[in-house]
All heavy atoms as a GROMACS GRO file, in nm:
protein
  590
    1MET      N    1  20.586  25.946  -4.120
    1MET     CA    2  20.462  25.957  -4.047
    1MET      C    3  20.497  25.997  -3.904
    1MET      O    4  20.584  25.937  -3.842
    1MET     CB    5  20.388  25.824  -4.049
    1MET     CG    6  20.258  25.831  -3.975
    1MET     SD    7  20.169  25.676  -3.970
    1MET     CE    8  20.119  25.662  -4.138
    2PHE      N    9  20.430  26.101  -3.856
    2PHE     CA   10  20.454  26.152  -3.721
    2PHE      C   11  20.323  26.159  -3.644
    2PHE      O   12  20.217  26.179  -3.701
    2PHE     CB   13  20.511  26.294  -3.726
    2PHE     CG   14  20.644  26.304  -3.796
    2PHE    CD1   15  20.651  26.348  -3.926
    2PHE    CD2   16  20.760  26.269  -3.731
    2PHE    CE1   17  20.772  26.358  -3.992
    2PHE    CE2   18  20.882  26.278  -3.795
    2PHE     CZ   19  20.888  26.323  -3.926
    3ASN      N   20  20.331  26.146  -3.515
    3ASN     CA   21  20.215  26.170  -3.430
    3ASN      C   22  20.238  26.294  -3.344
    3ASN      O   23  20.173  26.313  -3.243
    3ASN     CB   24  20.182  26.048  -3.344
    3ASN     CG   25  20.293  26.014  -3.248
    3ASN    OD1   26  20.399  26.076  -3.250
    3ASN    ND2   27  20.269  25.915  -3.165
    4ASN      N   28  20.332  26.377  -3.386
    4ASN     CA   29  20.367  26.498  -3.315
    4ASN      C   30  20.360  26.614  -3.414
    4ASN      O   31  20.427  26.611  -3.518
    4ASN     CB   32  20.508  26.481  -3.257
    4ASN     CG   33  20.555  26.602  -3.182
    4ASN    OD1   34  20.569  26.709  -3.239
    4ASN    ND2   35  20.580  26.585  -3.054
    5ILE      N   36  20.282  26.715  -3.381
    5ILE     CA   37  20.261  26.827  -3.474
    5ILE      C   38  20.390  26.901  -3.502
    5ILE      O   39  20.417  26.938  -3.617
    5ILE     CB   40  20.153  26.922  -3.418
    5ILE    CG1   41  20.018  26.852  -3.418
    5ILE    CG2   42  20.146  27.050  -3.499
    5ILE    CD1   43  19.908  26.930  -3.351
    6ALA      N   44  20.472  26.924  -3.400
    6ALA     CA   45  20.596  26.999  -3.420
    6ALA      C   46  20.690  26.924  -3.514
    6ALA      O   47  20.755  26.985  -3.600
    6ALA     CB   48  20.664  27.026  -3.286
    7MET      N   49  20.699  26.793  -3.500
    7MET     CA   50  20.785  26.714  -3.587
    7MET      C   51  20.732  26.712  -3.730
    7MET      O   52  20.808  26.719  -3.826
    7MET     CB   53  20.798  26.571  -3.533
    7MET     CG   54  20.876  26.566  -3.403
    7MET     SD   55  20.886  26.400  -3.335
    7MET     CE   56  21.005  26.328  -3.446
    8ARG      N   57  20.600  26.706  -3.743
    8ARG     CA   58  20.539  26.708  -3.876
    8ARG      C   59  20.567  26.840  -3.946
    8ARG      O   60  20.603  26.844  -4.063
    8ARG     CB   61  20.388  26.685  -3.862
    8ARG     CG   62  20.319  26.663  -3.993
    8ARG     CD   63  20.171  26.639  -3.981
    8ARG     NE   64  20.126  26.587  -3.853
    8ARG     CZ   65  20.007  26.611  -3.802
    8ARG    NH1   66  19.920  26.684  -3.867
    8ARG    NH2   67  19.972  26.560  -3.686
    9LEU      N   68  20.551  26.950  -3.872
    9LEU     CA   69  20.578  27.082  -3.929
    9LEU      C   70  20.725  27.096  -3.964
    9LEU      O   71  20.760  27.146  -4.072
    9LEU     CB   72  20.536  27.191  -3.830
    9LEU     CG   73  20.562  27.335  -3.873
    9LEU    CD1   74  20.494  27.368  -4.004
    9LEU    CD2   75  20.519  27.430  -3.763
   10GLY      N   76  20.813  27.050  -3.877
   10GLY     CA   77  20.957  27.057  -3.904
   10GLY      C   78  20.995  26.981  -4.029
   10GLY      O   79  21.076  27.028  -4.110
   11ALA      N   80  20.937  26.862  -4.047
   11ALA     CA   81  20.966  26.783  -4.166
   11ALA      C   82  20.918  26.854  -4.292
   11ALA      O   83  20.988  26.855  -4.394
   11ALA     CB   84  20.902  26.645  -4.154
   12ALA      N   85  20.801  26.915  -4.286
   12ALA     CA   86  20.749  26.988  -4.403
   12ALA      C   87  20.838  27.108  -4.434
   12ALA      O   88  20.866  27.136  -4.551
   12ALA     CB   89  20.606  27.033  -4.378
   13LEU      N   90  20.884  27.178  -4.331
   13LEU     CA   91  20.970  27.293  -4.352
   13LEU      C   92  21.105  27.252  -4.411
   13LEU      O   93  21.169  27.331  -4.483
   13LEU     CB   94  20.991  27.369  -4.221
   13LEU     CG   95  20.870  27.448  -4.172
   13LEU    CD1   96  20.892  27.495  -4.029
   13LEU    CD2   97  20.840  27.565  -4.264
   14GLN      N   98  21.149  27.130  -4.385
   14GLN     CA   99  21.274  27.080  -4.441
   14GLN      C  100  21.255  27.022  -4.581
   14GLN      O  101  21.350  26.977  -4.643
   14GLN     CB  102  21.334  26.974  -4.350
   14GLN     CG  103  21.381  27.028  -4.218
   14GLN     CD  104  21.432  26.918  -4.126
   14GLN    OE1  105  21.484  26.817  -4.172
   14GLN    NE2  106  21.416  26.938  -3.997
   15GLY      N  107  21.130  27.021  -4.629
   15GLY     CA  108  21.103  26.973  -4.764
   15GLY      C  109  21.097  26.822  -4.774
   15GLY      O  110  21.119  26.765  -4.881
   16LEU      N  111  21.063  26.754  -4.664
   16LEU     CA  112  21.061  26.609  -4.664
   16LEU      C  113  20.929  26.548  -4.709
   16LEU      O  114  20.917  26.426  -4.713
   16LEU     CB  115  21.097  26.557  -4.524
   16LEU     CG  116  21.236  26.597  -4.474
   16LEU    CD1  117  21.258  26.550  -4.333
   16LEU    CD2  118  21.343  26.542  -4.568
   17GLY      N  119  20.830  26.629  -4.738
   17GLY     CA  120  20.703  26.576  -4.786
   17GLY      C  121  20.588  26.670  -4.756
   17GLY      O  122  20.606  26.786  -4.721
   18LEU      N  123  20.468  26.617  -4.770
   18LEU     CA  124  20.346  26.693  -4.745
   18LEU      C  125  20.304  26.676  -4.600
   18LEU      O  126  20.328  26.571  -4.540
   18LEU     CB  127  20.233  26.644  -4.836
   18LEU     CG  128  20.256  26.656  -4.986
   18LEU    CD1  129  20.138  26.594  -5.060
   18LEU    CD2  130  20.275  26.799  -5.026
   19ALA      N  131  20.238  26.777  -4.547
   19ALA     CA  132  20.187  26.769  -4.410
   19ALA      C  133  20.046  26.825  -4.407
   19ALA      O  134  20.020  26.933  -4.459
   19ALA     CB  135  20.276  26.848  -4.314
   20TYR      N  136  19.955  26.750  -4.350
   20TYR     CA  137  19.818  26.796  -4.330
   20TYR      C  138  19.814  26.865  -4.195
   20TYR      O  139  19.829  26.802  -4.091
   20TYR     CB  140  19.722  26.677  -4.334
   20TYR     CG  141  19.578  26.714  -4.319
   20TYR    CD1  142  19.512  26.783  -4.419
   20TYR    CD2  143  19.508  26.680  -4.204
   20TYR    CE1  144  19.379  26.817  -4.406
   20TYR    CE2  145  19.375  26.714  -4.190
   20TYR     CZ  146  19.311  26.782  -4.291
   20TYR     OH  147  19.179  26.816  -4.277
   21MET      N  148  19.798  26.997  -4.197
   21MET     CA  149  19.809  27.076  -4.076
   21MET      C  150  19.694  27.176  -4.068
   21MET      O  151  19.638  27.216  -4.169
   21MET     CB  152  19.940  27.157  -4.075
   21MET     CG  153  20.067  27.079  -4.095
   21MET     SD  154  20.125  26.995  -3.950
   21MET     CE  155  20.157  27.130  -3.840
   22ALA      N  156  19.663  27.216  -3.945
   22ALA     CA  157  19.565  27.323  -3.925
   22ALA      C  158  19.622  27.453  -3.981
   22ALA      O  159  19.740  27.483  -3.963
   22ALA     CB  160  19.533  27.338  -3.777
   23GLU      N  161  19.538  27.529  -4.048
   23GLU     CA  162  19.584  27.650  -4.116
   23GLU      C  163  19.646  27.751  -4.022
   23GLU      O  164  19.745  27.816  -4.055
   23GLU     CB  165  19.468  27.713  -4.193
   23GLU     CG  166  19.510  27.829  -4.278
   23GLU     CD  167  19.396  27.883  -4.363
   23GLU    OE1  168  19.282  27.838  -4.349
   23GLU    OE2  169  19.424  27.972  -4.443
   24ASP      N  170  19.590  27.765  -3.903
   24ASP     CA  171  19.644  27.866  -3.811
   24ASP      C  172  19.786  27.832  -3.765
   24ASP      O  173  19.860  27.921  -3.724
   24ASP     CB  174  19.551  27.887  -3.692
   24ASP     CG  175  19.528  27.763  -3.610
   24ASP    OD1  176  19.538  27.652  -3.664
   24ASP    OD2  177  19.498  27.776  -3.490
   25LEU      N  178  19.826  27.706  -3.772
   25LEU     CA  179  19.961  27.667  -3.732
   25LEU      C  180  20.065  27.697  -3.839
   25LEU      O  181  20.184  27.710  -3.808
   25LEU     CB  182  19.966  27.518  -3.699
   25LEU     CG  183  19.882  27.472  -3.580
   25LEU    CD1  184  19.888  27.321  -3.567
   25LEU    CD2  185  19.930  27.539  -3.453
   26VAL      N  186  20.024  27.706  -3.964
   26VAL     CA  187  20.120  27.725  -4.073
   26VAL      C  188  20.102  27.857  -4.147
   26VAL      O  189  20.176  27.884  -4.241
   26VAL     CB  190  20.112  27.607  -4.173
   26VAL    CG1  191  20.153  27.478  -4.107
   26VAL    CG2  192  19.977  27.596  -4.237
   27GLN      N  193  20.010  27.938  -4.105
   27GLN     CA  194  19.977  28.061  -4.176
   27GLN      C  195  20.099  28.150  -4.196
   27GLN      O  196  20.121  28.203  -4.305
   27GLN     CB  197  19.869  28.136  -4.099
   27GLN     CG  198  19.779  28.221  -4.180
   27GLN     CD  199  19.657  28.263  -4.101
   27GLN    OE1  200  19.662  28.276  -3.979
   27GLN    NE2  201  19.548  28.285  -4.170
   28ALA      N  202  20.180  28.167  -4.092
   28ALA     CA  203  20.299  28.252  -4.104
   28ALA      C  204  20.399  28.193  -4.202
   28ALA      O  205  20.460  28.266  -4.281
   28ALA     CB  206  20.364  28.272  -3.967
   29HIS      N  207  20.417  28.062  -4.200
   29HIS     CA  208  20.511  27.997  -4.290
   29HIS      C  209  20.465  28.010  -4.436
   29HIS      O  210  20.547  28.030  -4.526
   29HIS     CB  211  20.527  27.849  -4.255
   29HIS     CG  212  20.583  27.827  -4.118
   29HIS    ND1  213  20.713  27.860  -4.084
   29HIS    CD2  214  20.528  27.776  -4.006
   29HIS    CE1  215  20.734  27.829  -3.958
   29HIS    NE2  216  20.622  27.778  -3.908
   30VAL      N  217  20.335  28.000  -4.459
   30VAL     CA  218  20.281  28.016  -4.595
   30VAL      C  219  20.299  28.161  -4.640
   30VAL      O  220  20.341  28.187  -4.753
   30VAL     CB  221  20.133  27.974  -4.601
   30VAL    CG1  222  20.072  28.008  -4.734
   30VAL    CG2  223  20.120  27.823  -4.573
   31ALA      N  224  20.270  28.255  -4.551
   31ALA     CA  225  20.283  28.397  -4.586
   31ALA      C  226  20.427  28.435  -4.620
   31ALA      O  227  20.450  28.519  -4.707
   31ALA     CB  228  20.232  28.483  -4.470
   32GLU      N  229  20.522  28.370  -4.554
   32GLU     CA  230  20.664  28.401  -4.578
   32GLU      C  231  20.725  28.316  -4.688
   32GLU      O  232  20.843  28.328  -4.719
   32GLU     CB  233  20.742  28.387  -4.448
   32GLU     CG  234  20.700  28.490  -4.344
   32GLU     CD  235  20.763  28.468  -4.209
   32GLU    OE1  236  20.852  28.381  -4.197
   32GLU    OE2  237  20.722  28.537  -4.115
   33GLY      N  238  20.644  28.226  -4.748
   33GLY     CA  239  20.691  28.147  -4.861
   33GLY      C  240  20.769  28.022  -4.824
   33GLY      O  241  20.824  27.956  -4.911
   34ARG      N  242  20.775  27.989  -4.697
   34ARG     CA  243  20.847  27.867  -4.656
   34ARG      C  244  20.766  27.742  -4.684
   34ARG      O  245  20.821  27.635  -4.702
   34ARG     CB  246  20.883  27.875  -4.508
   34ARG     CG  247  20.989  27.979  -4.478
   34ARG     CD  248  21.044  27.967  -4.338
   34ARG     NE  249  20.942  27.990  -4.238
   34ARG     CZ  250  20.924  28.105  -4.173
   34ARG    NH1  251  21.001  28.208  -4.201
   34ARG    NH2  252  20.830  28.118  -4.083
   35LEU      N  253  20.635  27.756  -4.688
   35LEU     CA  254  20.545  27.646  -4.721
   35LEU      C  255  20.447  27.694  -4.827
   35LEU      O  256  20.419  27.813  -4.837
   35LEU     CB  257  20.466  27.599  -4.598
   35LEU     CG  258  20.543  27.532  -4.486
   35LEU    CD1  259  20.451  27.505  -4.368
   35LEU    CD2  260  20.608  27.404  -4.532
   36ILE      N  261  20.396  27.600  -4.906
   36ILE     CA  262  20.291  27.633  -5.003
   36ILE      C  263  20.172  27.542  -4.976
   36ILE      O  264  20.186  27.432  -4.924
   36ILE     CB  265  20.339  27.617  -5.148
   36ILE    CG1  266  20.382  27.472  -5.176
   36ILE    CG2  267  20.450  27.714  -5.180
   36ILE    CD1  268  20.403  27.442  -5.322
   37ARG      N  269  20.056  27.591  -5.010
   37ARG     CA  270  19.934  27.510  -4.996
   37ARG      C  271  19.916  27.425  -5.120
   37ARG      O  272  19.934  27.471  -5.232
   37ARG     CB  273  19.813  27.601  -4.978
   37ARG     CG  274  19.817  27.678  -4.848
   37ARG     CD  275  19.690  27.752  -4.827
   37ARG     NE  276  19.585  27.653  -4.804
   37ARG     CZ  277  19.463  27.681  -4.768
   37ARG    NH1  278  19.428  27.806  -4.753
   37ARG    NH2  279  19.373  27.587  -4.748
   38VAL      N  280  19.880  27.300  -5.098
   38VAL     CA  281  19.846  27.211  -5.208
   38VAL      C  282  19.705  27.158  -5.182
   38VAL      O  283  19.659  27.155  -5.069
   38VAL     CB  284  19.947  27.093  -5.221
   38VAL    CG1  285  20.084  27.146  -5.258
   38VAL    CG2  286  19.954  27.012  -5.095
   39LEU      N  287  19.637  27.121  -5.288
   39LEU     CA  288  19.500  27.070  -5.279
   39LEU      C  289  19.405  27.166  -5.208
   39LEU      O  290  19.314  27.126  -5.137
   39LEU     CB  291  19.498  26.932  -5.210
   39LEU     CG  292  19.581  26.823  -5.278
   39LEU    CD1  293  19.583  26.699  -5.192
   39LEU    CD2  294  19.527  26.792  -5.415
   40GLU      N  295  19.427  27.293  -5.228
   40GLU     CA  296  19.346  27.396  -5.162
   40GLU      C  297  19.197  27.382  -5.196
   40GLU      O  298  19.111  27.405  -5.111
   40GLU     CB  299  19.396  27.534  -5.200
   40GLU     CG  300  19.331  27.646  -5.122
   40GLU     CD  301  19.399  27.780  -5.146
   40GLU    OE1  302  19.502  27.786  -5.214
   40GLU    OE2  303  19.347  27.878  -5.094
   41ASP      N  304  19.168  27.342  -5.319
   41ASP     CA  305  19.028  27.327  -5.359
   41ASP      C  306  18.958  27.215  -5.283
   41ASP      O  307  18.836  27.208  -5.280
   41ASP     CB  308  19.018  27.300  -5.509
   41ASP     CG  309  19.061  27.419  -5.592
   41ASP    OD1  310  19.065  27.532  -5.538
   41ASP    OD2  311  19.092  27.400  -5.711
   42TRP      N  312  19.032  27.124  -5.224
   42TRP     CA  313  18.975  27.010  -5.153
   42TRP      C  314  18.966  27.032  -5.002
   42TRP      O  315  18.922  26.944  -4.929
   42TRP     CB  316  19.059  26.885  -5.181
   42TRP     CG  317  19.051  26.845  -5.324
   42TRP    CD1  318  19.130  26.889  -5.426
   42TRP    CD2  319  18.956  26.757  -5.382
   42TRP    NE1  320  19.092  26.833  -5.544
   42TRP    CE2  321  18.984  26.750  -5.521
   42TRP    CE3  322  18.851  26.681  -5.332
   42TRP    CZ2  323  18.911  26.671  -5.608
   42TRP    CZ3  324  18.780  26.602  -5.419
   42TRP    CH2  325  18.809  26.599  -5.555
   43CYS      N  326  19.008  27.148  -4.955
   43CYS     CA  327  19.007  27.175  -4.811
   43CYS      C  328  18.882  27.255  -4.774
   43CYS      O  329  18.864  27.367  -4.820
   43CYS     CB  330  19.132  27.254  -4.771
   43CYS     SG  331  19.283  27.161  -4.793
   44GLU      N  332  18.801  27.197  -4.692
   44GLU     CA  333  18.681  27.266  -4.643
   44GLU      C  334  18.720  27.372  -4.542
   44GLU      O  335  18.812  27.353  -4.462
   44GLU     CB  336  18.586  27.166  -4.577
   44GLU     CG  337  18.527  27.065  -4.672
   44GLU     CD  338  18.425  27.127  -4.766
   44GLU    OE1  339  18.354  27.219  -4.725
   44GLU    OE2  340  18.419  27.083  -4.882
   45PRO      N  341  18.651  27.486  -4.542
   45PRO     CA  342  18.679  27.586  -4.439
   45PRO      C  343  18.641  27.534  -4.301
   45PRO      O  344  18.546  27.457  -4.286
   45PRO     CB  345  18.592  27.706  -4.479
   45PRO     CG  346  18.491  27.651  -4.573
   45PRO     CD  347  18.547  27.527  -4.634
   46PHE      N  348  18.716  27.574  -4.201
   46PHE     CA  349  18.693  27.531  -4.064
   46PHE      C  350  18.614  27.638  -3.991
   46PHE      O  351  18.661  27.751  -3.976
   46PHE     CB  352  18.827  27.506  -3.995
   46PHE     CG  353  18.815  27.463  -3.853
   46PHE    CD1  354  18.759  27.340  -3.822
   46PHE    CD2  355  18.859  27.543  -3.751
   46PHE    CE1  356  18.747  27.298  -3.691
   46PHE    CE2  357  18.849  27.503  -3.620
   46PHE     CZ  358  18.794  27.380  -3.590
   47SER      N  359  18.495  27.605  -3.948
   47SER     CA  360  18.408  27.704  -3.884
   47SER      C  361  18.435  27.718  -3.735
   47SER      O  362  18.375  27.801  -3.669
   47SER     CB  363  18.262  27.667  -3.906
   47SER     OG  364  18.234  27.541  -3.845
   48GLY      N  365  18.521  27.638  -3.681
   48GLY     CA  366  18.554  27.646  -3.539
   48GLY      C  367  18.512  27.520  -3.465
   48GLY      O  368  18.445  27.432  -3.521
   49TYR      N  369  18.554  27.514  -3.343
   49TYR     CA  370  18.522  27.398  -3.260
   49TYR      C  371  18.381  27.411  -3.203
   49TYR      O  372  18.327  27.520  -3.188
   49TYR     CB  373  18.622  27.387  -3.144
   49TYR     CG  374  18.762  27.361  -3.190
   49TYR    CD1  375  18.856  27.462  -3.196
   49TYR    CD2  376  18.800  27.234  -3.230
   49TYR    CE1  377  18.984  27.437  -3.239
   49TYR    CE2  378  18.928  27.208  -3.273
   49TYR     CZ  379  19.020  27.310  -3.277
   49TYR     OH  380  19.146  27.286  -3.320
   50HIS      N  381  18.323  27.298  -3.171
   50HIS     CA  382  18.191  27.296  -3.111
   50HIS      C  383  18.198  27.211  -2.984
   50HIS      O  384  18.266  27.109  -2.981
   50HIS     CB  385  18.087  27.236  -3.207
   50HIS     CG  386  18.076  27.312  -3.334
   50HIS    ND1  387  17.997  27.424  -3.346
   50HIS    CD2  388  18.135  27.295  -3.454
   50HIS    CE1  389  18.007  27.471  -3.469
   50HIS    NE2  390  18.091  27.394  -3.536
   51LEU      N  391  18.130  27.254  -2.882
   51LEU     CA  392  18.128  27.183  -2.756
   51LEU      C  393  17.986  27.141  -2.728
   51LEU      O  394  17.894  27.223  -2.730
   51LEU     CB  395  18.179  27.274  -2.644
   51LEU     CG  396  18.186  27.216  -2.505
   51LEU    CD1  397  18.288  27.102  -2.502
   51LEU    CD2  398  18.226  27.323  -2.405
   52TYR      N  399  17.968  27.013  -2.707
   52TYR     CA  400  17.835  26.960  -2.678
   52TYR      C  401  17.827  26.922  -2.532
   52TYR      O  402  17.916  26.854  -2.480
   52TYR     CB  403  17.805  26.836  -2.763
   52TYR     CG  404  17.679  26.767  -2.720
   52TYR    CD1  405  17.555  26.817  -2.754
   52TYR    CD2  406  17.684  26.654  -2.639
   52TYR    CE1  407  17.439  26.756  -2.713
   52TYR    CE2  408  17.568  26.591  -2.597
   52TYR     CZ  409  17.446  26.643  -2.634
   52TYR     OH  410  17.332  26.582  -2.591
   53TYR      N  411  17.725  26.969  -2.466
   53TYR     CA  412  17.697  26.922  -2.331
   53TYR      C  413  17.546  26.914  -2.315
   53TYR      O  414  17.473  27.000  -2.361
   53TYR     CB  415  17.764  27.009  -2.224
   53TYR     CG  416  17.743  27.158  -2.235
   53TYR    CD1  417  17.652  27.224  -2.155
   53TYR    CD2  418  17.818  27.232  -2.326
   53TYR    CE1  419  17.636  27.361  -2.164
   53TYR    CE2  420  17.802  27.368  -2.335
   53TYR     CZ  421  17.712  27.433  -2.254
   53TYR     OH  422  17.695  27.568  -2.263
   54PRO      N  423  17.498  26.807  -2.255
   54PRO     CA  424  17.355  26.779  -2.256
   54PRO      C  425  17.270  26.868  -2.168
   54PRO      O  426  17.152  26.884  -2.193
   54PRO     CB  427  17.347  26.633  -2.211
   54PRO     CG  428  17.471  26.612  -2.133
   54PRO     CD  429  17.575  26.700  -2.195
   55SER      N  430  17.325  26.928  -2.064
   55SER     CA  431  17.243  27.006  -1.973
   55SER      C  432  17.321  27.126  -1.922
   55SER      O  433  17.440  27.115  -1.893
   55SER     CB  434  17.200  26.920  -1.855
   55SER     OG  435  17.129  26.998  -1.761
   56ARG      N  436  17.256  27.236  -1.909
   56ARG     CA  437  17.321  27.355  -1.852
   56ARG      C  438  17.311  27.356  -1.700
   56ARG      O  439  17.374  27.435  -1.635
   56ARG     CB  440  17.258  27.481  -1.909
   56ARG     CG  441  17.288  27.497  -2.055
   56ARG     CD  442  17.225  27.623  -2.109
   56ARG     NE  443  17.242  27.627  -2.252
   56ARG     CZ  444  17.313  27.719  -2.314
   56ARG    NH1  445  17.371  27.813  -2.248
   56ARG    NH2  446  17.325  27.717  -2.444
   57ARG      N  447  17.231  27.269  -1.646
   57ARG     CA  448  17.218  27.262  -1.500
   57ARG      C  449  17.328  27.174  -1.442
   57ARG      O  450  17.372  27.079  -1.503
   57ARG     CB  451  17.082  27.206  -1.461
   57ARG     CG  452  16.969  27.301  -1.496
   57ARG     CD  453  16.837  27.247  -1.452
   57ARG     NE  454  16.808  27.130  -1.537
   57ARG     CZ  455  16.720  27.037  -1.507
   57ARG    NH1  456  16.652  27.043  -1.396
   57ARG    NH2  457  16.699  26.937  -1.589
   58GLN      N  458  17.371  27.208  -1.325
   58GLN     CA  459  17.466  27.129  -1.246
   58GLN      C  460  17.599  27.108  -1.317
   58GLN      O  461  17.657  27.001  -1.311
   58GLN     CB  462  17.403  26.994  -1.208
   58GLN     CG  463  17.278  27.009  -1.128
   58GLN     CD  464  17.214  26.875  -1.096
   58GLN    OE1  465  17.264  26.771  -1.134
   58GLN    NE2  466  17.102  26.879  -1.026
   59SER      N  467  17.648  27.209  -1.383
   59SER     CA  468  17.782  27.201  -1.443
   59SER      C  469  17.885  27.210  -1.332
   59SER      O  470  17.873  27.290  -1.239
   59SER     CB  471  17.805  27.315  -1.541
   59SER     OG  472  17.720  27.302  -1.652
   60SER      N  473  17.990  27.129  -1.342
   60SER     CA  474  18.096  27.134  -1.243
   60SER      C  475  18.175  27.263  -1.261
   60SER      O  476  18.179  27.320  -1.371
   60SER     CB  477  18.188  27.014  -1.258
   60SER     OG  478  18.267  27.026  -1.375
   61PRO      N  479  18.241  27.310  -1.156
   61PRO     CA  480  18.323  27.431  -1.170
   61PRO      C  481  18.433  27.414  -1.275
   61PRO      O  482  18.464  27.508  -1.348
   61PRO     CB  483  18.383  27.450  -1.031
   61PRO     CG  484  18.287  27.382  -0.939
   61PRO     CD  485  18.232  27.265  -1.017
   62ALA      N  486  18.491  27.295  -1.285
   62ALA     CA  487  18.596  27.271  -1.385
   62ALA      C  488  18.540  27.283  -1.527
   62ALA      O  489  18.602  27.342  -1.615
   62ALA     CB  490  18.658  27.134  -1.365
   63PHE      N  491  18.420  27.228  -1.549
   63PHE     CA  492  18.359  27.236  -1.681
   63PHE      C  493  18.323  27.380  -1.714
   63PHE      O  494  18.344  27.426  -1.827
   63PHE     CB  495  18.235  27.147  -1.690
   63PHE     CG  496  18.168  27.156  -1.824
   63PHE    CD1  497  18.220  27.090  -1.933
   63PHE    CD2  498  18.054  27.234  -1.841
   63PHE    CE1  499  18.160  27.100  -2.057
   63PHE    CE2  500  17.994  27.244  -1.964
   63PHE     CZ  501  18.047  27.176  -2.073
   64THR      N  502  18.272  27.453  -1.618
   64THR     CA  503  18.237  27.593  -1.639
   64THR      C  504  18.360  27.674  -1.676
   64THR      O  505  18.356  27.758  -1.767
   64THR     CB  506  18.170  27.652  -1.513
   64THR    OG1  507  18.054  27.575  -1.484
   64THR    CG2  508  18.132  27.797  -1.532
   65LEU      N  509  18.472  27.649  -1.610
   65LEU     CA  510  18.597  27.719  -1.641
   65LEU      C  511  18.643  27.687  -1.782
   65LEU      O  512  18.681  27.776  -1.858
   65LEU     CB  513  18.704  27.679  -1.539
   65LEU     CG  514  18.838  27.749  -1.550
   65LEU    CD1  515  18.821  27.898  -1.523
   65LEU    CD2  516  18.937  27.688  -1.453
   66LEU      N  517  18.638  27.560  -1.819
   66LEU     CA  518  18.676  27.519  -1.955
   66LEU      C  519  18.586  27.583  -2.059
   66LEU      O  520  18.632  27.639  -2.158
   66LEU     CB  521  18.671  27.367  -1.969
   66LEU     CG  522  18.691  27.313  -2.110
   66LEU    CD1  523  18.834  27.339  -2.157
   66LEU    CD2  524  18.657  27.167  -2.118
   67ARG      N  525  18.455  27.577  -2.036
   67ARG     CA  526  18.360  27.635  -2.131
   67ARG      C  527  18.384  27.783  -2.149
   67ARG      O  528  18.387  27.834  -2.262
   67ARG     CB  529  18.217  27.610  -2.082
   67ARG     CG  530  18.111  27.662  -2.177
   67ARG     CD  531  17.975  27.665  -2.115
   67ARG     NE  532  17.975  27.762  -2.007
   67ARG     CZ  533  17.909  27.748  -1.892
   67ARG    NH1  534  17.837  27.640  -1.869
   67ARG    NH2  535  17.914  27.840  -1.799
   68ASP      N  536  18.406  27.856  -2.041
   68ASP     CA  537  18.428  27.999  -2.052
   68ASP      C  538  18.561  28.031  -2.119
   68ASP      O  539  18.571  28.129  -2.194
   68ASP     CB  540  18.422  28.063  -1.913
   68ASP     CG  541  18.282  28.060  -1.854
   68ASP    OD1  542  18.184  28.037  -1.930
   68ASP    OD2  543  18.269  28.080  -1.732
   69ALA      N  544  18.662  27.950  -2.095
   69ALA     CA  545  18.792  27.973  -2.160
   69ALA      C  546  18.783  27.951  -2.310
   69ALA      O  547  18.843  28.025  -2.388
   69ALA     CB  548  18.896  27.879  -2.099
   70LEU      N  549  18.705  27.852  -2.352
   70LEU     CA  550  18.689  27.827  -2.495
   70LEU      C  551  18.600  27.931  -2.561
   70LEU      O  552  18.618  27.965  -2.677
   70LEU     CB  553  18.630  27.688  -2.517
   70LEU     CG  554  18.721  27.570  -2.481
   70LEU    CD1  555  18.645  27.439  -2.493
   70LEU    CD2  556  18.845  27.570  -2.567
   71ARG      N  557  18.506  27.983  -2.487
   71ARG     CA  558  18.413  28.080  -2.543
   71ARG      C  559  18.479  28.216  -2.564
   71ARG      O  560  18.451  28.285  -2.662
   71ARG     CB  561  18.294  28.096  -2.450
   71ARG     CG  562  18.189  28.193  -2.505
   71ARG     CD  563  18.071  28.207  -2.412
   71ARG     NE  564  17.997  28.082  -2.410
   71ARG     CZ  565  17.913  28.048  -2.314
   71ARG    NH1  566  17.894  28.128  -2.211
   71ARG    NH2  567  17.850  27.934  -2.318
   72TYR      N  568  18.565  28.255  -2.472
   72TYR     CA  569  18.627  28.388  -2.477
   72TYR      C  570  18.779  28.374  -2.479
   72TYR      O  571  18.847  28.399  -2.380
   72TYR     CB  572  18.584  28.470  -2.355
   72TYR     CG  573  18.435  28.480  -2.339
   72TYR    CD1  574  18.369  28.414  -2.236
   72TYR    CD2  575  18.358  28.552  -2.429
   72TYR    CE1  576  18.231  28.422  -2.222
   72TYR    CE2  577  18.222  28.560  -2.416
   72TYR     CZ  578  18.159  28.495  -2.312
   72TYR     OH  579  18.023  28.502  -2.299
   73PRO      N  580  18.835  28.335  -2.594
   73PRO     CA  581  18.981  28.315  -2.600
   73PRO      C  582  19.056  28.448  -2.591
   73PRO      O  583  19.008  28.551  -2.634
   73PRO     CB  584  19.002  28.251  -2.737
   73PRO     CG  585  18.887  28.295  -2.818
   73PRO     CD  586  18.771  28.310  -2.721
   74GLY      N  587  19.177  28.438  -2.537
   74GLY     CA  588  19.274  28.545  -2.537
   74GLY      C  589  19.243  28.661  -2.454
   74GLY      O  590  19.292  28.762  -2.445
   0.00000   0.00000   0.00000
């Protein structure tokens, strides 16, 4: 059991067990055959993150920066 994503991924790559991971973190490993998906039928598709904020008025500059960074990645 790990509370660190990198350690969890490393253990799975070494064949030490199963790891529940976000698909975007392991996509390359699955494509190259280093990892396989199990229980695929039980995994719901992830539609993305959602940000809730109660009012659009009086947003702090820090919150506005965070919101814009999440809205327009990369």
